[in-house]
N, CA, C and O of each residue as an XYZ file, in Angstrom:
664
protein
N     -35.053      9.217      1.067
C     -34.782      8.526      2.304
C     -35.566      9.243      3.398
O     -35.070     10.188      4.011
N     -36.762      8.798      3.630
C     -37.684      9.508      4.481
C     -37.334      9.590      5.952
O     -37.823     10.491      6.633
N     -36.498      8.678      6.485
C     -36.259      8.670      7.919
C     -35.140      9.599      8.361
O     -34.876      9.704      9.559
N     -34.481     10.269      7.441
C     -33.429     11.214      7.793
C     -33.966     12.621      7.600
O     -34.421     12.981      6.514
N     -33.908     13.408      8.655
C     -34.326     14.799      8.564
C     -33.126     15.601      8.090
O     -32.288     16.018      8.890
N     -33.051     15.812      6.772
C     -31.875     16.436      6.172
C     -31.777     17.909      6.505
O     -30.678     18.461      6.563
N     -32.900     18.546      6.722
C     -32.920     19.960      7.102
C     -32.173     20.828      6.095
O     -31.382     21.692      6.474
N     -32.431     20.590      4.800
C     -31.833     21.449      3.783
C     -32.663     22.726      3.768
O     -33.754     22.772      3.200
N     -32.137     23.730      4.385
C     -32.835     24.997      4.556
C     -32.115     26.068      3.763
O     -30.926     25.951      3.466
N     -32.851     27.111      3.425
C     -32.218     28.253      2.776
C     -31.399     29.051      3.774
O     -30.453     29.743      3.397
N     -31.758     28.956      5.046
C     -31.098     29.724      6.086
C     -29.778     29.061      6.458
O     -29.761     28.000      7.083
N     -28.669     29.693      6.070
C     -27.330     29.155      6.340
C     -27.119     28.912      7.831
O     -26.445     27.955      8.210
N     -27.683     29.757      8.671
C     -27.477     29.646     10.107
C     -28.038     28.335     10.654
O     -27.455     27.751     11.567
N     -29.161     27.867     10.108
C     -29.760     26.618     10.567
C     -28.920     25.405     10.175
O     -29.034     24.345     10.790
N     -28.072     25.558      9.146
C     -27.228     24.460      8.696
C     -25.857     24.473      9.370
O     -25.087     23.524      9.220
N     -25.550     25.516     10.096
C     -24.236     25.663     10.720
C     -23.964     24.510     11.682
O     -24.825     24.145     12.483
N     -22.765     23.941     11.600
C     -22.304     22.877     12.494
C     -23.114     21.586     12.383
O     -23.141     20.804     13.334
N     -23.772     21.342     11.254
C     -24.545     20.116     11.067
C     -23.862     19.247     10.011
O     -23.431     19.726      8.962
N     -23.780     17.951     10.328
C     -23.089     17.015      9.463
C     -23.958     15.779      9.245
O     -24.519     15.223     10.189
N     -24.057     15.361      7.988
C     -24.744     14.112      7.671
C     -23.760     12.986      7.937
O     -22.654     12.982      7.396
N     -24.159     12.034      8.765
C     -23.302     10.911      9.125
C     -23.725      9.687      8.311
O     -24.912      9.438      8.102
N     -22.724      8.936      7.859
C     -22.981      7.709      7.107
C     -21.864      6.724      7.398
O     -20.806      7.089      7.910
N     -22.125      5.460      7.059
C     -21.136      4.416      7.327
C     -20.591      3.837      6.035
O     -21.282      3.708      5.024
N     -19.321      3.496      6.122
C     -18.636      2.661      5.129
C     -17.999      1.560      5.967
O     -17.023      1.807      6.675
N     -18.533      0.366      5.893
C     -18.069     -0.693      6.787
C     -18.425     -0.327      8.215
O     -19.567      0.031      8.500
N     -17.460     -0.414      9.108
C     -17.705     -0.101     10.519
C     -17.427      1.364     10.867
O     -17.795      1.822     11.948
N     -16.785      2.093      9.968
C     -16.424      3.486     10.254
C     -17.574      4.433      9.916
O     -18.305      4.236      8.946
N     -17.708      5.460     10.743
C     -18.724      6.473     10.496
C     -18.038      7.761     10.050
O     -17.072      8.220     10.659
N     -18.561      8.321      8.980
C     -18.018      9.530      8.370
C     -19.091     10.614      8.374
O     -20.281     10.324      8.501
N     -18.661     11.857      8.235
C     -19.595     12.968      8.166
C     -19.231     13.932      7.052
O     -18.060     14.120      6.725
N     -20.265     14.542      6.475
C     -20.099     15.581      5.456
C     -20.910     16.784      5.894
O     -22.046     16.647      6.346
N     -20.325     17.962      5.759
C     -21.020     19.207      6.077
C     -22.334     19.244      5.299
O     -22.344     19.095      4.077
N     -23.424     19.440      6.006
C     -24.755     19.382      5.393
C     -24.958     20.475      4.329
O     -25.813     20.342      3.453
N     -24.178     21.538      4.413
C     -24.300     22.607      3.418
C     -23.896     22.140      2.023
O     -24.272     22.763      1.031
N     -23.140     21.060      1.939
C     -22.686     20.518      0.653
C     -23.694     19.561      0.019
O     -23.585     19.233     -1.162
N     -24.677     19.114      0.808
C     -25.580     18.055      0.365
C     -26.846     18.635     -0.246
O     -27.484     19.518      0.327
N     -27.199     18.117     -1.430
C     -28.429     18.574     -2.075
C     -29.543     17.540     -1.978
O     -30.720     17.896     -2.051
N     -29.190     16.248     -1.814
C     -30.213     15.203     -1.707
C     -29.595     13.909     -1.207
O     -28.384     13.702     -1.284
N     -30.464     13.039     -0.690
C     -30.105     11.661     -0.355
C     -31.124     10.802     -1.086
O     -32.331     10.991     -0.936
N     -30.629      9.855     -1.880
C     -31.520      9.062     -2.724
C     -31.255      7.578     -2.544
O     -30.148      7.170     -2.193
N     -32.301      6.761     -2.793
C     -32.069      5.332     -2.931
C     -31.188      5.168     -4.154
O     -31.241      5.977     -5.081
N     -30.380      4.123     -4.156
C     -29.446      3.927     -5.257
C     -30.206      3.602     -6.542
O     -30.852      2.558     -6.636
N     -30.129      4.501     -7.539
C     -30.817      4.247     -8.808
C     -29.957      3.364     -9.709
O     -28.853      2.962     -9.342
N     -30.485      3.074    -10.883
C     -29.714      2.326    -11.872
C     -28.503      3.160    -12.277
O     -28.613      4.365    -12.502
N     -27.349      2.505    -12.364
C     -26.112      3.186    -12.746
C     -25.731      2.736    -14.148
O     -25.689      1.540    -14.437
N     -25.455      3.705    -15.015
C     -24.983      3.421    -16.363
C     -23.465      3.470    -16.349
O     -22.871      4.498    -16.025
N     -22.843      2.356    -16.701
C     -21.386      2.265    -16.697
C     -20.807      3.048    -17.867
O     -21.316      2.990    -18.987
N     -19.734      3.781    -17.587
C     -19.020      4.550    -18.602
C     -17.627      3.936    -18.726
O     -16.946      3.763    -17.715
N     -17.184      3.600    -19.954
C     -15.853      3.003    -20.095
C     -14.729      3.983    -19.762
O     -14.902      5.200    -19.825
N     -13.578      3.421    -19.406
C     -12.348      4.184    -19.154
C     -12.461      5.178    -18.013
O     -11.872      6.258    -18.070
N     -13.208      4.829    -16.981
C     -13.301      5.657    -15.775
C     -12.409      5.050    -14.697
O     -12.111      3.857    -14.738
N     -11.983      5.862    -13.736
C     -11.282      5.275    -12.578
C     -12.200      4.237    -11.926
O     -13.422      4.358    -12.021
N     -11.632      3.216    -11.261
C     -12.455      2.109    -10.732
C     -13.502      2.568     -9.726
O     -14.541      1.921     -9.595
N     -13.263      3.669     -9.011
C     -14.224      4.125     -8.008
C     -15.401      4.887     -8.617
O     -16.393      5.132     -7.931
N     -15.307      5.261     -9.884
C     -16.436      5.903    -10.575
C     -17.253      4.777    -11.194
O     -16.863      4.186    -12.201
N     -18.393      4.491    -10.573
C     -19.203      3.363    -11.007
C     -19.956      3.660    -12.302
O     -20.421      2.741    -12.976
N     -20.076      4.940    -12.650
C     -20.784      5.337    -13.860
C     -21.542      6.618    -13.605
O     -21.107      7.471    -12.831
N     -22.698      6.748    -14.271
C     -23.528      7.940    -14.095
C     -24.958      7.514    -13.784
O     -25.391      6.415    -14.128
N     -25.674      8.415    -13.126
C     -27.094      8.194    -12.852
C     -27.891      9.332    -13.474
O     -27.367     10.417    -13.725
N     -29.155      9.064    -13.713
C     -30.068     10.091    -14.200
C     -30.936     10.490    -13.016
O     -31.806      9.729    -12.592
N     -30.698     11.678    -12.487
C     -31.462     12.159    -11.337
C     -32.325     13.331    -11.780
O     -31.843     14.447    -11.971
N     -33.604     13.050    -11.936
C     -34.568     14.067    -12.360
C     -34.088     14.818    -13.599
O     -34.157     16.045    -13.671
N     -33.597     14.042    -14.578
C     -33.191     14.617    -15.855
C     -31.768     15.134    -15.904
O     -31.320     15.593    -16.955
N     -31.048     15.072    -14.798
C     -29.665     15.535    -14.773
C     -28.735     14.327    -14.655
O     -28.939     13.456    -13.809
N     -27.711     14.283    -15.514
C     -26.744     13.185    -15.486
C     -25.661     13.520    -14.464
O     -25.005     14.558    -14.548
N     -25.488     12.612    -13.490
C     -24.577     12.859    -12.372
C     -23.626     11.674    -12.236
O     -24.076     10.528    -12.248
N     -22.308     11.924    -12.105
C     -21.369     10.825    -11.861
C     -21.613     10.197    -10.497
O     -21.928     10.890     -9.529
N     -21.463      8.867    -10.429
C     -21.656      8.126     -9.182
C     -20.313      7.559     -8.724
O     -19.713      6.738     -9.417
N     -19.840      8.003     -7.545
C     -18.553      7.605     -6.990
C     -18.790      6.692     -5.790
O     -19.495      7.061     -4.851
N     -18.200      5.505     -5.825
C     -18.295      4.567     -4.708
C     -17.210      4.944     -3.706
O     -16.023      4.762     -3.975
N     -17.620      5.477     -2.538
C     -16.637      5.922     -1.551
C     -15.817      4.773     -0.978
O     -14.666      4.977     -0.592
N     -16.382      3.573     -0.915
C     -15.600      2.422     -0.443
C     -14.359      2.258     -1.320
O     -13.240      2.151     -0.820
N     -14.577      2.241     -2.640
C     -13.467      2.049     -3.570
C     -12.532      3.250     -3.559
O     -11.316      3.095     -3.677
N     -13.092      4.439     -3.418
C     -12.257      5.643     -3.395
C     -11.300      5.630     -2.219
O     -10.168      6.100     -2.323
N     -11.763      5.085     -1.091
C     -10.948      5.054      0.118
C     -10.140      3.767      0.260
O      -9.461      3.572      1.269
N     -10.205      2.888     -0.739
C      -9.438      1.653     -0.674
C     -10.029      0.622      0.259
O      -9.316     -0.254      0.749
N     -11.337      0.714      0.514
C     -12.041     -0.263      1.352
C     -12.577     -1.350      0.420
O     -12.951     -1.069     -0.718
N     -12.611     -2.573      0.900
C     -13.087     -3.690      0.090
C     -14.490     -3.428     -0.459
O     -15.375     -2.951      0.251
N     -14.668     -3.750     -1.737
C     -15.966     -3.555     -2.390
C     -17.017     -4.449     -1.753
O     -16.722     -5.565     -1.326
N     -18.236     -3.953     -1.692
C     -19.348     -4.691     -1.093
C     -20.526     -4.608     -2.048
O     -20.758     -3.573     -2.672
N     -21.263     -5.694     -2.158
C     -22.440     -5.692     -3.018
C     -23.467     -4.706     -2.471
O     -23.693     -4.640     -1.263
N     -24.084     -3.946     -3.361
C     -25.086     -2.972     -2.933
C     -26.335     -3.702     -2.461
O     -26.707     -4.740     -3.008
N     -26.990     -3.135     -1.419
C     -28.222     -3.723     -0.910
C     -29.273     -2.637     -0.735
O     -29.089     -1.513     -1.203
N     -30.368     -2.964     -0.067
C     -31.467     -2.001      0.063
C     -31.142     -0.852      1.008
O     -31.913      0.105      1.084
N     -30.027     -0.914      1.729
C     -29.626      0.188      2.611
C     -28.602      1.107      1.945
O     -28.364      2.223      2.407
N     -27.999      0.627      0.855
C     -27.036      1.435      0.105
C     -27.766      2.642     -0.472
O     -28.858      2.509     -1.024
N     -27.169      3.801     -0.343
C     -27.799      4.983     -0.931
C     -26.735      5.892     -1.533
O     -25.534      5.660     -1.396
N     -27.209      6.914     -2.191
C     -26.314      7.849     -2.851
C     -26.589      9.238     -2.290
O     -27.725      9.714     -2.285
N     -25.529      9.869     -1.821
C     -25.619     11.216     -1.259
C     -25.174     12.170     -2.359
O     -24.040     12.102     -2.834
N     -26.074     13.056     -2.756
C     -25.786     13.998     -3.835
C     -25.173     15.248     -3.212
O     -25.781     15.897     -2.360
N     -23.951     15.576     -3.653
C     -23.236     16.724     -3.103
C     -22.900     17.714     -4.214
O     -22.752     17.351     -5.381
N     -22.787     18.960     -3.812
C     -22.381     20.027     -4.712
C     -20.954     20.408     -4.362
O     -20.660     20.794     -3.231
N     -20.063     20.294     -5.354
C     -18.649     20.575     -5.138
C     -18.129     21.407     -6.305
O     -18.160     20.964     -7.453
N     -17.653     22.614     -6.009
C     -17.047     23.470     -7.035
C     -17.895     23.553     -8.304
O     -17.392     23.297     -9.399
N     -19.145     23.899     -8.173
C     -20.080     24.045     -9.291
C     -20.368     22.742    -10.032
O     -20.883     22.772    -11.149
N     -20.045     21.606     -9.431
C     -20.358     20.298    -10.005
C     -21.235     19.540     -9.018
O     -21.222     19.803     -7.815
N     -21.994     18.598     -9.554
C     -22.815     17.731     -8.712
C     -22.291     16.317     -8.861
O     -22.088     15.835     -9.975
N     -22.071     15.647     -7.728
C     -21.532     14.293     -7.718
C     -22.354     13.464     -6.739
O     -22.775     13.960     -5.695
N     -22.576     12.210     -7.080
C     -23.246     11.280     -6.182
C     -22.220     10.404     -5.485
O     -21.370      9.797     -6.137
N     -22.296     10.339     -4.165
C     -21.379      9.525     -3.368
C     -22.133      8.307     -2.844
O     -23.076      8.442     -2.064
N     -21.718      7.127     -3.272
C     -22.380      5.892     -2.860
C     -21.833      5.480     -1.493
O     -20.625      5.320     -1.322
N     -22.740      5.308     -0.517
C     -22.365      4.949      0.847
C     -23.158      3.721      1.285
O     -24.210      3.417      0.723
N     -22.635      3.013      2.305
C     -23.303      1.796      2.787
C     -24.660      2.105      3.400
O     -25.662      1.466      3.079
N     -24.680      3.090      4.284
C     -25.929      3.449      4.965
C     -25.795      4.853      5.545
O     -24.757      5.218      6.098
N     -26.863      5.629      5.407
C     -26.910      6.959      6.024
C     -27.501      6.772      7.407
O     -28.514      6.091      7.568
N     -26.863      7.384      8.420
C     -27.364      7.195      9.773
C     -28.206      8.366     10.250
O     -29.408      8.207     10.462
N     -27.602      9.545     10.424
C     -28.373     10.673     10.949
C     -27.605     11.974     10.741
O     -26.476     11.984     10.249
N     -28.248     13.063     11.130
C     -27.601     14.376     11.105
C     -27.160     14.688     12.531
O     -27.961     14.629     13.464
N     -25.875     15.022     12.694
C     -25.330     15.395     14.002
C     -24.987     16.874     13.989
O     -24.512     17.412     12.989
N     -25.235     17.516     15.114
C     -24.727     18.870     15.301
C     -23.406     18.723     16.048
O     -23.357     18.169     17.146
N     -22.341     19.226     15.439
C     -21.007     19.120     16.029
C     -20.382     20.507     16.038
O     -20.194     21.117     14.985
N     -20.068     20.992     17.203
C     -19.443     22.302     17.349
C     -18.046     22.296     16.740
O     -17.347     21.284     16.781
N     -17.650     23.419     16.183
C     -16.296     23.543     15.635
C     -15.241     23.238     16.702
O     -14.169     22.726     16.382
N     -15.540     23.549     17.972
C     -14.608     23.275     19.070
C     -14.393     21.776     19.289
O     -13.386     21.371     19.870
N     -15.344     20.949     18.823
C     -15.238     19.502     18.986
C     -14.603     18.813     17.786
O     -14.511     17.586     17.748
N     -14.165     19.602     16.803
C     -13.522     19.039     15.613
C     -12.037     19.379     15.654
O     -11.644     20.545     15.615
N     -11.225     18.329     15.732
C      -9.778     18.518     15.772
C      -9.169     18.433     14.384
O      -9.828     18.047     13.419
N      -7.914     18.798     14.305
C      -7.179     18.742     13.042
C      -7.088     17.295     12.556
O      -7.067     16.367     13.364
N      -7.035     17.103     11.234
C      -6.853     15.746     10.713
C      -5.454     15.244     11.059
O      -4.560     16.040     11.347
N      -5.267     13.934     11.031
C      -3.948     13.385     11.353
C      -2.901     13.891     10.363
O      -3.195     14.109      9.187
N      -1.684     14.074     10.852
C      -0.626     14.598      9.988
C       0.274     13.505      9.438
O       1.160     13.781      8.630
N       0.052     12.240      9.876
C       0.888     11.158      9.362
C       0.561     10.901      7.893
O      -0.546     11.174      7.430
N       1.523     10.383      7.191
C       1.340     10.084      5.770
C       1.484      8.586      5.565
O       2.304      7.927      6.205
N       0.672      8.069      4.664
C       0.836      6.679      4.266
C       0.626      6.588      2.762
O       0.340      7.596      2.117
N       0.762      5.416      2.207
C       0.691      5.266      0.758
C      -0.719      5.362      0.204
O      -0.888      5.557     -0.999
N      -1.740      5.231      1.048
C      -3.108      5.246      0.542
C      -3.556      6.640      0.155
O      -4.414      6.793     -0.714
N      -2.990      7.664      0.785
C      -3.422      9.035      0.503
C      -4.753      9.357      1.133
O      -5.289     10.443      0.915
N      -5.307      8.433      1.917
C      -6.643      8.612      2.484
C      -6.736      9.837      3.387
O      -7.787     10.473      3.459
N      -5.644     10.172      4.076
C      -5.699     11.293      5.008
C      -5.983     12.616      4.296
O      -6.419     13.572      4.937
N      -5.746     12.689      2.987
C      -6.001     13.935      2.273
C      -7.490     14.286      2.218
O      -7.826     15.452      2.008
N      -8.385     13.324      2.400
C      -9.825     13.566      2.345
C     -10.394     13.995      3.679
O     -11.545     14.425      3.748
N      -9.616     13.886      4.738
C     -10.130     14.144      6.078
C     -10.015     15.623      6.420
O      -8.922     16.189      6.423
N     -11.166     16.246      6.711
C     -11.178     17.660      7.111
C     -10.910     17.792      8.604
O     -10.354     18.794      9.052
N     -11.308     16.778      9.376
C     -11.098     16.825     10.815
C     -11.643     15.584     11.490
O     -12.307     14.754     10.869
N     -11.350     15.476     12.769
C     -11.854     14.381     13.587
C     -12.744     14.973     14.667
O     -12.305     15.808     15.458
N     -13.990     14.536     14.694
C     -14.965     15.095     15.623
C     -15.160     14.173     16.812
O     -15.310     12.960     16.660
N     -15.157     14.765     18.001
C     -15.446     14.012     19.216
C     -16.941     14.116     19.485
O     -17.487     15.210     19.620
N     -17.592     12.961     19.562
C     -19.031     12.907     19.842
C     -19.216     11.883     20.939
O     -19.246     10.682     20.673
N     -19.340     12.352     22.186
C     -19.381     11.435     23.322
C     -18.034     10.749     23.435
O     -16.994     11.406     23.477
N     -18.057      9.412     23.483
C     -16.816      8.636     23.561
C     -16.292      8.248     22.185
O     -15.223      7.649     22.073
N     -17.041      8.587     21.138
C     -16.683      8.165     19.785
C     -15.962      9.281     19.037
O     -16.056     10.457     19.389
N     -15.237      8.873     17.989
C     -14.591      9.818     17.087
C     -15.201      9.615     15.707
O     -15.250      8.492     15.206
N     -15.658     10.687     15.097
C     -16.245     10.643     13.761
C     -15.275     11.310     12.789
O     -14.641     12.308     13.129
N     -15.160     10.765     11.592
C     -14.260     11.301     10.575
C     -15.054     12.260      9.694
O     -16.007     11.858      9.026
N     -14.655     13.525      9.700
C     -15.321     14.534      8.881
C     -14.547     14.656      7.572
O     -13.338     14.885      7.571
N     -15.261     14.501      6.456
C     -14.620     14.501      5.144
C     -14.633     15.884      4.501
O     -15.539     16.685      4.729
N     -13.624     16.140      3.707
C     -13.547     17.337      2.872
C     -13.971     16.906      1.472
O     -13.166     16.347      0.727
N     -15.233     17.161      1.106
C     -15.749     16.656     -0.170
C     -15.010     17.228     -1.369
O     -14.970     16.597     -2.426
N     -14.430     18.400     -1.227
C     -13.689     18.977     -2.346
C     -12.451     18.166     -2.688
O     -11.974     18.218     -3.822
N     -11.921     17.413     -1.723
C     -10.686     16.655     -1.948
C     -10.928     15.186     -2.272
O      -9.980     14.453     -2.555
N     -12.176     14.749     -2.236
C     -12.465     13.348     -2.532
C     -12.148     13.034     -3.992
O     -11.695     11.937     -4.319
N     -12.386     13.991     -4.847
C     -12.107     13.822     -6.271
C     -10.927     14.713     -6.640
O     -10.982     15.928     -6.448
N      -9.857     14.113     -7.172
C      -8.675     14.896     -7.558
C      -8.980     15.721     -8.811
O      -9.964     15.463     -9.503
N      -8.155     16.686     -9.091
C      -8.350     17.532    -10.272
C      -8.332     16.718    -11.564
O      -9.116     16.984    -12.475
N      -7.437     15.721    -11.649
C      -7.387     14.888    -12.849
C      -8.682     14.095    -12.994
O      -9.238     13.982    -14.086
N      -9.158     13.541    -11.860
C     -10.399     12.764    -11.890
C     -11.583     13.639    -12.266
O     -12.472     13.202    -12.996
N     -11.603     14.886    -11.768
C     -12.713     15.801    -12.068
C     -12.861     15.998    -13.567
O     -13.976     15.975    -14.089
N     -11.743     16.191    -14.267
C     -11.797     16.413    -15.709
C     -12.403     15.207    -16.424
O     -13.230     15.366    -17.322
N     -11.992     14.001    -16.026
C     -12.507     12.783    -16.646
C     -13.992     12.612    -16.322
O     -14.792     12.301    -17.205
N     -14.355     12.816    -15.060
C     -15.743     12.637    -14.627
C     -16.657     13.658    -15.292
O     -17.734     13.302    -15.770
N     -16.243     14.916    -15.331
C     -17.082     15.941    -15.953
C     -17.318     15.629    -17.420
O     -18.411     15.862    -17.936
N     -16.307     15.108    -18.095
C     -16.458     14.737    -19.501
C     -17.506     13.636    -19.646
O     -18.285     13.637    -20.599
N     -17.524     12.688    -18.693
C     -18.440     11.562    -18.760
C     -19.892     11.972    -18.526
O     -20.808     11.324    -19.032
N     -20.106     13.035    -17.770
C     -21.484     13.401    -17.419
C     -22.075     14.419    -18.372
O     -23.201     14.869    -18.158
N     -21.360     14.795    -19.410
C     -21.909     15.704    -20.416
C     -22.897     14.907    -21.245
O     -22.603     13.811    -21.723
N     -24.073     15.486    -21.400
C     -25.010     14.799    -22.274
C     -26.236     14.553    -21.558
O     -27.172     13.978    -22.114
């Protein structure tokens, strides 16, 4: 994805307070850039049987088999047909690599820790609040910062890791 300056640097200091922003529907979400290893056009996905519905299958990325998770489905958002703006954000989580399918990647924002508030404490049946690391104030807008470690539950991790062996 050539138009996004991902700034994946070896220098941790240059990555501090930087978040990759992307959209799912009308909402904009962010992931700490230190977790991201690549942003790719959506490749062919190989379906694996008996996976949770949000695991669309696996992709072959430069010889490595990586599970592909549709964040819309993971968050209980209505499924949408993939188009030329759909992409996959490759993240590193707990020594695993996972691809997160998003509607569109927008840009990298620098957001100070002082501008990120605690996630909401209310509970609902969707469990969606468990993925939220914080709410960032950017001008008049609020951006949802995700905790990538919590997007995939421990039970799901075991199933997904089994699927990507090979």
